[in-house]
C-alpha angles and dihedrals in degrees: 000000000000090000089057091054092046089053091049090051090047090052092046093048089047092053093046091049091053090051092048094052090050088049095049091049091055098047117117095226136121114283091247090059092048091051092050090052091047091053090051090053090049088052092051091050090052092050091049088065091063108021116021099178091053090048090052091052093049090048090051090055093047092050090049091051090050091047089052095046093246107146128176120245112261125240 
């Protein structure tokens, strides 16, 4: 049973990561900001390989920031 819930969480995170990447690509922001956001998404993807729940939380925070128009400073 726990494995089923883990698979569901994995699928949900994968779908949301894909949506987040699409959203970041479409943002009208300076390239440095886009690169910083892309690196954050790559870091979340890496975390998902070891700690899926933590990756989901980090993705939630990133998506909330995007929803509220809070973008990191670019390099």
